[in-house]
C-alpha positions in Angstrom: 75.0 60.8 62.1 77.7 58.2 62.1 79.8 57.3 65.1 83.0 58.0 63.1 82.0 61.7 63.0 82.8 62.1 66.7 86.2 62.3 68.3 86.2 60.0 71.3 86.8 61.8 74.6 87.5 65.2 73.0 85.3 66.9 75.6 87.4 65.5 78.5 90.2 67.9 78.1 88.8 71.0 76.4 88.4 74.5 77.8 84.6 74.5 77.5 84.7 77.5 75.1 82.4 76.0 72.5 81.8 79.1 70.5 85.5 79.3 69.7 86.1 75.7 69.2 86.9 74.3 65.7 85.7 70.8 66.7 82.1 71.4 67.8 80.8 69.3 64.9 82.9 66.4 66.1 82.0 66.6 69.8 79.3 64.3 71.1 78.5 66.6 74.0 78.0 69.6 71.7 75.9 67.5 69.4 73.8 66.4 72.4 73.1 70.0 73.2 71.9 70.6 69.6 69.5 67.8 69.9 68.1 69.3 73.1 67.7 72.7 71.4 65.6 71.0 68.7 63.6 69.3 71.4 63.0 72.6 73.2 61.5 74.1 70.1 58.9 71.4 70.1 58.3 71.7 73.8 60.5 68.7 74.8 62.7 70.8 77.2 61.4 73.3 79.6 64.3 75.9 79.7 66.1 76.9 76.5 68.9 78.3 78.6 69.8 74.8 79.7 70.2 73.5 76.1 72.9 75.8 74.9 76.4 74.1 75.0 78.0 77.4 75.5 75.9 78.0 78.7 77.1 76.7 82.0 73.6 75.4 82.7 74.2 72.9 79.8 77.2 71.3 81.6 75.5 71.3 85.0 72.5 69.5 83.5 74.9 67.1 81.8 76.7 66.4 85.1 73.3 65.7 86.7 72.4 63.3 83.9 75.8 61.5 84.2 75.3 61.2 88.0 71.8 59.8 87.6 73.0 57.4 85.0 75.8 56.2 87.2 73.6 55.8 90.2 70.3 54.6 88.7 71.5 53.0 85.5 73.4 50.2 87.2 71.3 47.4 88.7 72.2 44.4 90.8 71.2 41.1 89.3 67.9 39.9 90.6 69.4 36.6 91.7 71.9 38.2 94.1 70.7 38.0 97.7 70.4 41.5 99.0 71.2 40.3 102.5 74.8 39.8 101.4 75.2 43.6 101.4 75.3 45.0 104.9 75.5 48.7 105.1 78.1 50.0 107.6 76.8 53.3 108.9 79.9 53.8 111.1 82.5 56.4 110.2 85.6 55.2 108.3 88.3 56.9 110.4 91.1 55.8 108.2 89.4 57.1 105.0 88.5 60.4 106.7 92.1 60.9 107.9 93.5 60.2 104.5 91.1 62.6 102.8 91.9 65.3 105.3 95.6 64.8 104.7 95.0 65.0 100.9 93.0 68.1 101.3 95.8 69.8 103.3 98.4 68.7 100.7 96.2 70.0 97.9 95.7 73.4 99.7 99.4 73.7 100.2 100.6 72.7 96.8 102.4 75.5 95.0 100.4 75.2 91.8 97.1 75.5 93.7 98.4 78.4 95.7 99.7 80.3 92.6 96.6 79.6 90.5 94.3 80.9 93.2 96.5 83.9 93.8 96.3 84.6 90.0 92.5 84.2 90.0 92.1 86.7 92.9 94.5 89.2 91.2 92.6 89.1 88.0 89.3 89.5 89.9 90.8 92.6 91.6 92.1 94.0 88.2 88.8 93.6 86.6 87.3 95.8 89.3 89.9 98.6 89.1 90.9 98.7 85.4 87.8 100.4 84.2 89.2 103.9 84.3 92.3 103.1 82.3 90.4 101.1 79.8 87.9 103.9 79.2 90.8 106.3 78.7 92.0 104.0 75.9 88.5 104.0 74.5 88.4 107.8 74.5 91.7 107.8 72.7 90.4 105.5 70.0 87.3 107.7 69.6 89.5 110.8 69.1 91.6 108.9 66.5 88.4 107.9 64.7 87.5 111.5 64.4 90.9 112.6 63.1 90.9 112.5 59.3 94.7 112.2 59.4 94.7 109.0 61.5 95.7 105.9 59.5 95.2 103.3 62.2 92.3 100.8 62.1 90.8 101.9 65.4 87.8 99.5 65.0 90.1 96.6 64.8 92.1 97.8 67.8 88.9 98.1 69.8 87.9 94.6 68.9 91.3 93.2 69.7 91.3 94.8 73.2 87.9 93.3 73.8 89.2 89.9 72.6 92.2 90.0 75.0 90.0 90.9 78.0 87.6 88.1 77.1 90.5 85.6 77.0 91.8 86.8 80.4 88.3 86.6 81.9 87.6 83.1 80.5 90.8 81.4 81.6 91.5 83.0 85.0 89.1 80.6 86.7 89.7 77.7 84.4 93.4 77.6 85.2 92.7 77.2 89.0 90.1 74.5 88.4 92.2 72.4 86.1 95.4 72.7 88.2 93.4 71.7 91.2 92.1 68.6 89.4 95.6 67.8 88.1 97.2 68.1 91.5 94.4 66.1 93.1 95.1 63.2 90.7 98.9 63.6 91.3 98.4 63.2 95.1 95.8 60.5 94.9 97.5 58.0 92.6 99.4 56.2 95.4 96.3 55.6 97.6 95.3 52.3 96.0 96.3 48.7 96.7 95.6 45.4 95.1 95.6 43.9 91.7 94.3 46.9 89.9 96.4 49.5 91.8 98.7 50.0 88.8 95.9 50.5 86.4 94.1 53.0 88.6 97.4 54.9 89.2 98.0 55.0 85.4 94.5 56.3 84.8 94.9 59.0 87.5 98.3 60.1 86.1 96.9 60.3 82.6 94.0 62.4 83.8 96.3 64.7 85.8 98.5 65.1 82.7 95.4 65.9 80.5 94.1 68.4 83.0 97.6 69.9 83.3 97.7 70.2 79.5 94.5 72.2 79.4 95.9 74.5 82.2 99.1 74.9 80.2 97.2 75.9 77.1 95.1 78.4 79.1 98.3 79.8 80.8 100.0 80.4 77.4 96.9 82.0 75.9 96.5 84.2 78.9 100.2 85.3 78.6 99.6 86.2 75.0 96.6 88.3 76.0 98.3 90.1 78.8 101.3 91.0 76.5 98.9 92.7 74.1 97.1 94.5 76.9 100.4 95.7 78.3 101.1 97.5 75.0 97.9 99.5 75.2 97.9 100.1 79.0 101.3 101.5 79.9 100.0 103.0 83.1 99.4 99.5 84.4 102.7 98.0 83.3 103.7 97.0 86.8 100.4 95.2 87.5 100.4 93.4 84.2 104.1 92.4 84.5 103.2 90.8 87.9 100.4 88.9 86.2 102.8 87.7 83.5 105.5 86.7 86.1 102.9 84.7 88.1 101.7 82.9 84.9 105.3 82.1 83.9 106.0 80.7 87.4 102.9 78.5 87.1 104.0 77.3 83.7 107.5 76.4 84.9 106.2 74.7 88.0 103.6 72.7 86.0 106.4 71.5 83.7 108.3 70.2 86.7 105.5 68.6 88.6 103.6 67.3 85.6 106.3 66.9 82.9 104.2 64.6 80.8 101.4 67.2 80.5 103.6 69.0 78.0 103.5 66.1 75.5 100.0 64.9 76.4 97.9 64.6 73.3 94.3 65.7 73.8 91.9 63.9 71.5 91.3 66.1 68.4 93.1 69.2 69.6 96.8 68.3 69.7 98.2 67.5 66.3 95.5 69.6 64.6 96.1 73.1 63.3 94.0 75.1 65.7 94.9 78.8 65.9 95.2 80.8 69.1 91.7 82.3 68.9 89.9 79.8 66.6 
């Protein structure tokens, strides 16, 4: 395995949907998961569920390993007197006040409010749409038994399932990514000193990258809802409200994070990756 095989940082701004990604063979995180799966077969890993890169447990384990590496992988030089480092156990009132102010700003930001509203609406829709969806399913079954029917009902059923899966996958991701993007947007002015400009640029870049992932998720969700609207006329009002809210988020994102539109994610942007690859 050569280093050139992997795209540096491709996993930083992806949607975590490994099973639909065209770049798994060029993702170091995914490859790491494959190594763990091989180890699990030989008894090297206790839980197989934690070695699948499409499983949330994989990413949680990775986060734990990254944290442990950050904390325990860095060592002070043995010749540095430890007495020079005096722990201050007292509260940092200025830091606490700044964090509380940032938290309130984050909670009140329109992108955060809209994305959480959308997430809750989708959750509610998933609990109430069962009847209408089953009615569509019965209609497809009737068409399947009609010898005069010319439609590909099997393909229609698969497409409906596909659209629902897209909606479900992205409705929480949009909120998470916009929250991260807004946090970086609010935090980039908090630093002073020689490296303030570098830190601010890094935070802005990460905010734009997170915003780009959210933008892609919004556009794919819009495409899915438009197709669901065609097969669920009884829910047109509800689905139109979903589409309107997504469009509002998209327009607001382009105003608050204009550079997210042109942000180039390593590997993904500039490559020919289809909507549901």
